C-alpha positions as CSV (number, residue, x, y, z in Angstrom):
1,M,50.6,-55.9,-33.1
2,F,49.0,-52.7,-32.9
3,G,51.8,-51.3,-31.1
4,K,54.3,-52.3,-34.0
5,I,51.4,-50.9,-36.7
6,F,50.9,-47.6,-35.0
7,G,54.1,-47.2,-33.7
8,F,52.9,-46.8,-29.9
9,R,55.6,-47.1,-27.1
10,K,55.0,-48.2,-23.8
11,E,54.6,-45.0,-22.2
12,E,52.1,-43.9,-24.4
13,S,49.6,-46.7,-23.6
14,K,48.0,-44.6,-21.0
15,I,47.0,-41.8,-23.3
16,T,43.5,-40.6,-23.4
17,T,40.4,-41.8,-25.2
18,G,40.5,-39.0,-27.6
19,E,44.1,-39.0,-28.1
20,A,43.9,-42.6,-29.2
21,I,40.9,-41.8,-31.5
22,Q,42.8,-39.0,-33.1
23,K,45.7,-41.4,-33.8
24,L,43.3,-43.9,-35.3
25,R,42.0,-41.3,-37.7
26,E,45.5,-40.3,-38.8
27,T,46.5,-43.9,-39.3
28,E,43.2,-44.3,-41.5
29,E,44.1,-41.7,-43.6
30,M,47.5,-42.8,-44.3
31,L,46.3,-46.3,-44.9
32,V,43.4,-44.7,-47.4
33,K,46.5,-43.0,-49.2
34,K,48.4,-46.1,-49.6
35,Q,45.1,-47.7,-50.8
36,E,44.9,-45.2,-53.6
37,F,48.5,-45.6,-54.6
38,L,48.2,-49.3,-54.6
39,E,44.9,-49.1,-56.9
40,K,46.9,-46.8,-59.3
41,K,50.1,-49.1,-59.4
42,I,47.6,-52.1,-60.2
43,E,46.0,-50.4,-63.2
44,D,49.5,-49.4,-64.4
45,E,50.7,-53.0,-64.4
46,I,47.5,-54.2,-66.2
47,R,48.0,-51.7,-68.6
48,I,51.8,-53.0,-69.3
49,A,50.6,-56.2,-69.3
50,K,48.1,-55.8,-72.1
51,K,50.5,-53.8,-74.1
52,N,53.1,-56.3,-74.1
53,G,50.8,-59.4,-74.2
54,V,52.2,-60.3,-77.7
55,A,55.3,-58.6,-78.4
56,N,57.0,-59.2,-74.9
57,K,55.3,-61.9,-72.7
58,R,58.3,-61.7,-70.2
59,V,57.4,-58.0,-69.5
60,A,53.7,-59.1,-69.4
61,I,54.1,-61.8,-66.8
62,G,56.5,-59.4,-64.8
63,A,53.7,-56.8,-65.0
64,L,51.1,-59.4,-63.7
65,K,53.3,-60.6,-61.0
66,R,53.6,-57.2,-59.6
67,K,50.0,-56.7,-60.0
68,K,49.3,-59.8,-57.7
69,R,51.8,-58.5,-55.1
70,Y,50.0,-54.9,-55.0
71,E,46.4,-56.5,-54.8
72,K,47.7,-58.8,-51.9
73,Q,49.0,-55.6,-50.2
74,L,45.8,-53.8,-51.0
75,Q,43.7,-56.9,-49.4
76,Q,45.9,-56.6,-46.4
77,I,45.4,-52.7,-45.9
78,D,41.6,-53.4,-46.4
79,G,41.3,-56.0,-43.6
80,T,43.5,-53.3,-41.5
81,L,41.1,-50.7,-42.2
82,S,38.2,-52.6,-41.2
83,T,39.9,-53.4,-38.0
84,I,40.9,-49.7,-37.3
85,E,37.3,-48.6,-38.1
86,M,35.8,-50.9,-35.6
87,Q,38.2,-49.9,-33.1
88,R,37.8,-46.2,-33.8
89,E,34.0,-46.6,-33.5
90,A,34.5,-48.5,-30.0
91,L,36.8,-46.0,-28.6
92,E,34.3,-43.3,-29.7
93,G,31.3,-45.0,-28.1
94,A,33.5,-45.8,-25.0
95,N,34.3,-41.8,-25.0
96,T,30.6,-40.9,-25.6
97,N,29.8,-43.1,-22.7
98,T,32.5,-41.8,-20.4
99,A,31.2,-38.2,-21.1
100,V,27.7,-39.2,-20.4
101,L,28.6,-41.0,-17.1
102,N,30.8,-38.3,-16.0
103,T,28.0,-36.0,-16.6
104,M,25.4,-37.9,-15.0
105,S,28.0,-38.5,-12.0
106,E,28.2,-34.8,-11.4
107,A,24.5,-34.4,-11.8
108,A,24.1,-36.8,-8.9
109,K,26.5,-35.3,-6.9
110,A,24.5,-32.0,-7.2
111,L,21.3,-33.4,-6.6
112,K,22.9,-35.4,-3.5
113,A,23.9,-31.8,-2.3
114,A,20.7,-30.3,-3.1
115,H,18.9,-32.8,-0.9
116,Q,21.4,-32.9,1.7
117,H,19.4,-30.3,4.0
118,M,15.9,-31.8,3.4
119,D,14.0,-34.5,5.3
120,V,11.3,-36.3,3.5
121,D,9.4,-36.3,6.8
122,K,10.0,-32.6,7.5
123,V,8.6,-32.0,4.1
124,H,5.6,-33.9,4.4
125,D,5.0,-32.3,7.6
126,M,5.4,-28.9,6.0
127,M,2.9,-29.8,3.3
128,D,0.5,-31.0,6.3
129,D,0.8,-27.5,7.9
130,I,0.5,-25.4,4.6
131,A,-2.7,-27.5,3.8
132,E,-4.1,-26.8,7.3
133,Q,-3.2,-23.3,6.9
134,Q,-5.0,-23.2,3.9
135,E,-8.2,-24.6,5.4
136,V,-8.1,-22.1,8.0
137,A,-7.7,-19.1,5.7
138,R,-10.6,-20.5,3.8
139,E,-13.0,-20.8,6.8
140,I,-11.9,-17.3,8.0
141,S,-12.7,-16.1,4.2
142,D,-16.0,-17.8,4.3
143,A,-17.0,-16.5,7.8
144,I,-16.2,-12.9,6.8
145,S,-18.0,-12.9,3.7
146,N,-21.4,-14.5,5.4
147,P,-23.9,-11.4,5.5
148,I,-26.0,-13.0,8.1
149,A,-22.9,-13.5,10.7
150,F,-24.5,-10.9,13.0
151,G,-28.0,-11.9,13.1
152,Q,-28.0,-15.7,13.2
153,D,-29.7,-15.6,16.8
154,L,-32.8,-13.9,15.5
155,D,-35.8,-15.7,14.5
156,D,-37.3,-14.9,10.8
157,D,-40.8,-16.2,11.9
158,E,-40.9,-13.9,14.9
159,L,-39.7,-10.8,12.5
160,E,-42.5,-11.5,10.2
161,R,-44.9,-11.3,12.9
162,E,-43.6,-7.8,14.3
163,L,-43.6,-6.6,10.6
164,E,-47.3,-7.8,10.2
165,E,-48.2,-6.0,13.8
166,L,-46.4,-2.6,12.6
167,E,-48.3,-2.9,9.3
168,Q,-51.8,-3.3,11.3
169,E,-50.8,-0.3,13.3
170,G,-50.4,1.6,10.4
171,L,-53.8,0.5,9.0
172,D,-55.5,1.5,12.1
173,E,-54.0,4.9,12.3
174,A,-54.9,5.4,8.7
175,L,-58.4,4.6,9.2
176,L,-58.5,6.7,12.3
177,N,-57.5,9.9,10.8
178,V,-59.9,9.6,7.6
179,E,-62.1,13.0,7.6
180,P,-65.8,12.9,6.6
181,A,-66.1,13.5,2.8
182,K,-67.7,16.9,2.0
183,T,-70.2,17.1,-0.8
184,K,-68.9,19.2,-3.4
185,L,-71.7,21.4,-5.1
186,P,-71.5,22.2,-8.3
187,D,-70.3,25.9,-9.1
188,V,-72.9,28.5,-10.0
189,P,-72.3,29.7,-13.3
190,G,-71.3,33.3,-13.6
191,T,-73.1,36.0,-15.3
192,V,-73.0,35.0,-18.9
193,P,-72.2,38.3,-20.7
194,V,-75.0,39.4,-23.1
195,P,-74.3,40.4,-26.6
196,A,-74.7,44.1,-27.5
197,E,-77.7,43.4,-29.8
198,R,-79.4,41.2,-27.4
199,R,-78.9,44.2,-24.8
200,K,-80.8,46.9,-27.3
201,E,-83.6,44.2,-27.7
202,Q,-83.9,44.2,-23.9
203,R,-84.0,47.6,-23.7
204,R,-86.6,48.0,-26.3
205,V,-89.0,45.5,-24.7
206,V,-88.5,47.2,-21.3
207,E,-89.4,50.6,-22.8
208,E,-92.5,49.1,-24.5
209,D,-93.5,47.5,-21.1
210,D,-93.2,51.1,-19.7
211,D,-95.3,52.4,-22.5
212,D,-98.1,50.0,-21.9
213,M,-98.1,50.6,-18.1
214,K,-98.5,54.1,-18.5
215,E,-101.4,53.7,-20.8
216,L,-102.8,51.4,-18.5
217,A,-102.5,53.9,-15.6
218,E,-104.1,56.5,-17.4
219,W,-107.2,54.3,-18.3
220,A,-107.7,53.3,-15.0
221,S,-107.7,56.8,-13.7
C-alpha cells in the first residue's frame, strides 16, 4: 500500500533510514498542499450553493455534491497524514536509537581496546606496591626529621646528675677564690680653701697674738 502511495520501487526498499524520513517529509508537504487546495474548493462550493440556493437549486445541489466529495478526500488525506506522521516519528526514533547504539558500540570497542593490555590483578598488585612504598617513604621521612635520632642511647637522668656535679664544682671554685673583704676607710677631706676675708682675719688674730706675746716677754724680763 505504501509502495503505491509513495511510488517506491522494489529496488528502493533498501534505502537508508534518513532517506526514508526525507521521503516521508516530502509526502507530508505534498498532502498538506492538497489539503489546503481541497479546503479552498470546499469554501468555493459552499459559496456557490448559498448563491444559487433559491434562484437555481440544481446548481446549488451540484455544488453541495462536489463539496461532499472534497470533504471525503480531505478526510482521507487527514488519515494518511496521521499515518505518515506516526511512521516518520517511528523512523526518526529508530534513526536516533541507531545513532546512539552505534556510538555506544564504538565507545565499547574503544574501552575494550584501552583495557586490552590491563590486568585487574596486576593493577591491584601495583596499587599495593604503591601503598607500601608510600609507607616506607613516610617512615624514612619520620626518621630523618626526628631530632633525637642520634642520642637515643643516652639516659636523661644520668645527664642531669652530671650537670648537677658540674654546677657544684663551679660553686666550690667560686667560694675558694673569694678574697677577704677590705675595709674601706672614708676619704680624708682635703684642705678646704679659706676665703680671702677669713685669711685676713686669721692674719690679724696672729699679729695680735704676737703683740701680746712680746708684751708678756718684756714684762717678765
